[in-house]
C-alpha positions as CSV (number, residue, x, y, z in Angstrom):
1,X,34.7,83.1,111.5
2,X,32.6,80.3,112.6
3,X,29.1,82.2,112.1
4,X,26.7,81.5,109.6
5,X,26.3,85.4,108.7
6,X,29.6,87.4,108.5
7,X,29.0,90.7,110.4
8,X,31.6,93.6,109.3
9,X,32.0,97.0,110.9
10,X,33.1,99.2,108.2
11,X,35.6,101.7,109.7
12,X,36.7,103.5,106.5
13,X,38.2,106.1,107.5
14,X,36.3,107.5,110.2
15,X,39.6,106.8,112.1
16,X,40.9,110.3,110.4
17,X,44.3,109.1,110.3
18,X,45.0,108.3,113.7
19,X,46.6,105.0,114.2
20,X,45.4,105.1,118.3
21,X,41.6,105.7,116.8
22,X,41.8,102.9,114.2
23,X,43.2,100.5,116.8
24,X,40.6,101.3,119.7
25,X,38.1,101.1,116.8
26,X,39.1,97.5,116.1
27,X,38.7,96.8,120.2
28,X,35.3,98.5,120.2
29,X,34.2,96.1,117.1
30,X,35.4,93.2,118.4
31,X,33.7,93.9,121.6
32,X,30.3,94.5,119.9
33,X,30.7,90.7,118.5
34,X,32.2,91.7,114.6
35,X,33.5,89.1,112.8
36,X,35.6,91.4,110.7
37,X,37.0,94.8,110.6
38,X,36.8,96.4,107.3
39,X,38.8,99.9,106.6
40,X,39.7,101.4,103.3
41,X,43.1,101.6,101.4
42,X,43.4,105.0,99.7
43,X,46.6,106.2,97.9
44,X,45.8,109.5,97.2
45,X,48.3,110.1,94.2
46,X,47.2,106.6,92.4
47,X,43.4,107.2,93.2
48,X,42.2,110.8,92.4
49,X,43.4,114.2,90.6
50,X,43.5,116.7,92.8
51,X,40.7,118.7,91.7
52,X,38.4,115.9,92.2
53,X,35.1,117.0,93.9
54,X,33.8,115.4,97.4
55,X,30.7,113.6,97.8
56,X,27.5,116.1,98.8
57,X,27.2,114.7,101.9
58,X,31.1,115.4,103.1
59,X,32.7,118.8,101.9
60,X,35.1,118.9,105.0
61,X,38.2,119.2,102.9
62,X,39.2,118.4,99.5
63,X,39.4,114.7,98.5
64,X,42.9,114.6,97.8
65,X,44.0,115.7,100.9
66,X,41.7,113.9,102.8
67,X,43.1,110.9,101.5
68,X,46.9,111.9,101.8
69,X,46.4,113.0,105.5
70,X,44.3,109.7,106.5
71,X,45.8,107.1,104.9
72,X,48.3,104.8,106.1
73,X,51.4,102.9,105.0
74,X,52.9,99.6,105.2
75,X,54.0,99.6,108.8
76,X,50.7,101.0,110.1
77,X,48.7,98.4,108.2
78,X,50.5,95.5,109.3
79,X,50.1,97.0,112.9
80,X,46.3,96.9,112.0
81,X,46.4,93.9,111.1
82,X,48.1,92.0,114.0
83,X,45.4,94.3,116.1
84,X,42.5,92.4,114.5
85,X,44.5,88.9,114.9
86,X,45.1,89.8,118.7
87,X,40.8,90.2,119.2
88,X,40.0,87.7,117.0
89,X,38.4,89.5,114.1
90,X,39.2,89.4,110.2
91,X,41.4,92.5,108.9
92,X,39.7,93.2,105.9
93,X,40.1,96.5,103.3
94,X,39.0,98.0,100.3
95,X,41.8,98.6,97.7
96,X,41.1,101.9,95.7
97,X,43.7,101.1,93.1
98,X,46.5,98.6,91.9
99,X,48.8,100.4,93.9
100,X,46.2,100.0,97.0
101,X,46.0,96.0,96.1
102,X,49.9,95.7,95.9
103,X,50.1,97.3,99.1
104,X,47.2,95.0,100.7
105,X,49.2,92.0,99.5
106,X,52.1,93.2,101.7
107,X,50.0,93.2,104.3
108,X,48.6,89.8,103.5
109,X,45.1,90.4,103.7
110,X,42.9,86.8,103.3
111,X,40.2,88.6,101.3
112,X,39.2,91.7,99.4
113,X,35.9,94.0,99.5
114,X,35.1,96.0,96.4
115,X,33.4,99.2,96.7
116,X,30.6,100.1,94.9
117,X,32.8,102.9,92.7
118,X,35.2,100.1,91.8
119,X,32.7,97.7,90.0
120,X,33.3,99.4,86.4
121,X,37.0,99.2,87.3
122,X,37.6,96.3,85.4
123,X,41.9,96.2,85.9
124,X,41.3,96.6,89.5
125,X,38.8,93.7,89.8
126,X,41.4,91.6,87.2
127,X,44.2,92.1,89.8
128,X,42.0,91.3,92.7
129,X,40.8,88.4,91.1
130,X,44.4,87.1,90.2
131,X,45.4,87.1,93.9
132,X,43.2,83.9,93.7
133,X,41.7,85.1,97.5
134,X,37.9,85.7,98.0
135,X,36.0,88.9,97.2
136,X,33.3,90.9,98.2
137,X,31.5,93.2,95.9
138,X,29.2,95.7,96.6
139,X,26.8,96.9,93.7
140,X,25.7,100.1,94.8
141,X,26.6,102.5,92.0
142,X,26.0,99.6,89.5
143,X,23.1,98.8,86.7
144,X,22.7,95.2,85.8
145,X,25.1,95.0,82.6
146,X,27.9,96.4,84.6
147,X,27.8,94.1,87.8
148,X,27.2,91.5,85.0
149,X,30.6,92.1,83.7
150,X,32.2,92.8,87.0
151,X,31.0,89.1,88.4
152,X,32.0,87.5,84.6
153,X,35.5,89.1,85.2
154,X,35.9,88.1,88.5
155,X,34.7,84.5,87.6
156,X,37.5,84.0,85.1
157,X,39.7,83.1,87.8
158,X,37.6,81.7,90.4
159,X,34.0,81.6,92.1
160,X,34.6,82.5,95.5
161,X,32.7,85.6,95.5
162,X,30.0,87.2,97.5
163,X,27.7,90.0,96.2
164,X,26.5,92.6,98.2
165,X,23.0,95.0,97.7
166,X,23.8,98.1,98.4
167,X,22.1,101.6,97.7
168,X,24.8,104.2,97.6
169,X,22.6,107.1,99.5
170,X,23.9,108.4,102.9
171,X,21.6,107.5,104.7
172,X,19.9,105.4,102.5
173,X,16.0,105.4,103.2
174,X,13.6,102.3,104.0
175,X,12.3,102.6,100.1
176,X,15.7,102.4,98.8
177,X,17.3,99.2,100.6
178,X,16.2,96.7,97.6
179,X,16.3,93.6,99.8
180,X,14.6,92.1,96.4
181,X,17.4,93.1,94.4
182,X,19.5,91.0,96.8
183,X,17.2,87.9,96.3
184,X,17.6,88.7,92.5
185,X,21.2,89.0,92.6
186,X,21.4,85.2,94.5
187,X,19.0,83.6,91.7
188,X,20.7,85.6,88.7
189,X,24.7,84.6,89.7
190,X,23.9,81.7,91.9
191,X,26.3,83.0,94.5
192,X,26.0,84.2,98.2
193,X,24.7,87.5,98.8
194,X,24.5,90.3,101.4
195,X,23.9,93.5,102.3
196,X,25.8,96.8,102.9
197,X,23.4,98.8,104.8
198,X,23.7,102.4,104.7
199,X,20.1,102.9,106.9
200,X,20.3,104.3,110.3
201,X,18.8,101.3,111.9
202,X,19.1,97.6,112.3
203,X,15.8,96.6,110.7
204,X,17.0,96.4,107.1
205,X,20.0,94.1,108.0
206,X,17.8,92.0,109.8
207,X,15.4,91.4,107.3
208,X,18.3,90.7,105.0
209,X,19.5,87.8,107.4
210,X,16.0,86.3,107.7
211,X,16.2,86.2,103.4
212,X,19.3,84.6,103.1
213,X,22.3,87.5,103.4
214,X,25.3,85.6,104.6
215,X,27.0,89.2,105.0
216,X,26.4,92.1,106.5
217,X,28.2,95.5,106.2
218,X,27.7,98.5,108.6
219,X,29.6,101.7,109.1
220,X,31.1,101.6,112.6
221,X,32.1,104.7,114.7
222,X,32.4,105.5,118.4
223,X,30.0,108.5,117.6
224,X,28.2,109.7,114.8
225,X,29.4,113.2,116.1
226,X,32.8,112.7,114.6
227,X,34.5,113.9,111.9
228,X,34.2,112.2,108.4
229,X,32.8,111.3,105.6
230,X,31.4,108.1,107.1
231,X,30.6,109.0,110.6
232,X,27.2,110.7,110.3
233,X,25.8,107.5,108.6
234,X,27.5,104.8,111.0
235,X,26.2,102.8,113.7
236,X,27.4,103.5,117.2
237,X,28.8,100.5,119.5
238,X,25.9,99.8,121.4
239,X,23.8,99.9,118.1
240,X,26.5,97.7,116.4
241,X,26.3,95.2,119.3
242,X,22.7,95.2,119.5
243,X,22.6,94.3,115.7
244,X,24.9,91.1,116.0
245,X,23.0,89.8,118.6
246,X,19.5,90.0,116.8
247,X,21.7,88.6,114.0
248,X,23.1,85.6,115.8
249,X,19.3,85.1,117.4
250,X,18.0,84.6,113.9
251,X,20.7,82.6,113.1
252,X,19.6,80.1,115.8
253,X,16.0,80.8,114.8
254,X,17.0,79.3,110.8
255,X,19.1,76.9,111.8
256,X,16.0,75.1,114.3
257,X,13.5,74.4,112.1
258,X,10.0,73.3,114.9
259,X,7.9,70.4,113.8
260,X,4.3,72.3,114.6
261,X,2.7,68.9,114.6
262,X,4.6,67.5,117.6
263,X,3.2,69.3,120.6
264,X,4.0,66.3,123.1
265,X,6.7,69.0,125.0
266,X,3.9,71.0,126.1
267,X,1.9,68.5,127.7
268,X,2.3,70.3,131.6
269,X,1.8,73.4,129.7
270,X,-2.0,72.0,127.9
271,X,-3.1,70.6,131.2
272,X,-2.9,74.0,132.8
273,X,-3.9,76.2,130.0
274,X,-6.6,74.3,128.3
275,X,-10.2,73.2,129.7
276,X,-11.8,70.2,130.0
277,X,-15.7,68.7,130.6
278,X,-17.1,70.1,133.7
279,X,-20.2,69.6,135.7
280,X,-21.6,73.2,135.8
281,X,-24.2,71.6,138.8
282,X,-24.7,68.6,140.3
283,X,-26.0,66.2,137.6
284,X,-28.1,63.1,138.9
285,X,-27.4,59.4,137.6
286,X,-29.4,59.3,134.3
287,X,-29.5,62.9,133.6
288,X,-29.4,64.1,130.1
289,X,-26.7,66.1,129.8
290,X,-27.3,69.5,128.5
291,X,-25.1,73.0,128.2
292,X,-26.7,73.7,131.3
293,X,-25.1,70.7,132.9
294,X,-22.2,70.4,131.2
295,X,-19.4,73.1,130.2
296,X,-15.9,73.7,130.0
297,X,-13.4,74.7,132.2
298,X,-9.7,74.7,133.3
299,X,-7.4,72.7,134.3
300,X,-7.1,70.2,130.7
301,X,-7.0,67.0,132.7
302,X,-10.0,65.5,132.0
303,X,-12.1,65.2,128.7
304,X,-11.0,67.7,126.4
305,X,-12.8,70.5,125.2
306,X,-13.3,69.6,121.9
307,X,-15.3,66.4,122.7
308,X,-18.2,68.5,124.4
309,X,-20.3,68.4,121.2
310,X,-20.6,64.6,121.3
311,X,-21.1,64.5,125.1
312,X,-24.4,66.6,125.2
313,X,-27.0,64.6,124.5
314,X,-25.9,61.3,126.3
315,X,-26.8,60.4,129.8
316,X,-24.8,60.5,133.0
317,X,-23.8,57.2,134.1
318,X,-23.9,57.9,137.8
319,X,-23.8,61.0,140.1
320,X,-21.5,63.8,139.2
321,X,-20.8,66.8,141.8
322,X,-20.8,70.3,140.8
323,X,-17.3,71.6,139.5
324,X,-15.9,68.1,139.0
325,X,-14.2,66.8,135.7
326,X,-16.0,64.1,133.6
327,X,-14.3,61.1,133.1
328,X,-14.9,58.9,130.3
329,X,-16.7,56.4,132.4
330,X,-19.2,59.2,133.7
331,X,-21.1,59.3,130.2
332,X,-23.1,56.7,128.6
333,X,-21.3,56.9,124.9
334,X,-23.4,54.4,123.2
């Protein structure tokens, strides 16, 4: 999307089945500076049995009914994709079944996000990899051996894969973010990495970017008071916009290394703020320069403060008025 770090606003199902809400969430995420807006494509009958439990952090209604009620069809997904294109953001979605992959292929997505709960679903990974499209793989519930198999499965088809460190806790405490794991993933797989951040602040995401994250994914909502499984641990628009600004600032800093040895551009500042050798009182010609006669004061236009030790013990070559900056020719250096 033209940025070093791709900022994904994860809408998920926070739209609560309202196409109008979904469209407005796209508008809000785009206005906040998101690069991509991600949804979740659930086809209840293909994904879950009716008796499947809801996660502990959301017990509002049976899972099957929730997915069935909040899911969209082909026409609606196409409308949301068009809305994303009109707002200049990428349309993304996480499929939770092979049928969902087929639906999103009909929509025409450019790449896919694999949710943490599907890392061990190798048939789904095969189906996604066979599309040849780039994949973003979340890792929140997986041990290394499971993640290794997932990466292997995709790499049999292509290497267009980004792996995200993720901790499937909602919200995630700072102690469990695992920035070290993100770095280990980069070393282990030699692939771009990022963070799917479930904390409630910007701090972990900003830290991840300084460490080289190429993708940051954050849950996004109008308000944490909204109904749904994801709203309570999402960022609101003002928070997401502030995060994007912080990430763009870090991108600029990382893209412009500073040569500390080159202080030439601070010349005027140095003259204003640094100190020079100065006569503390009237100094007669031939006087031995002592700490009582010569000290250091602003500005830095004269002999630099670093030369004071060399000047002490020398003699004045001419009379020097009190509070005058000393010049090179005022001191008998030999």
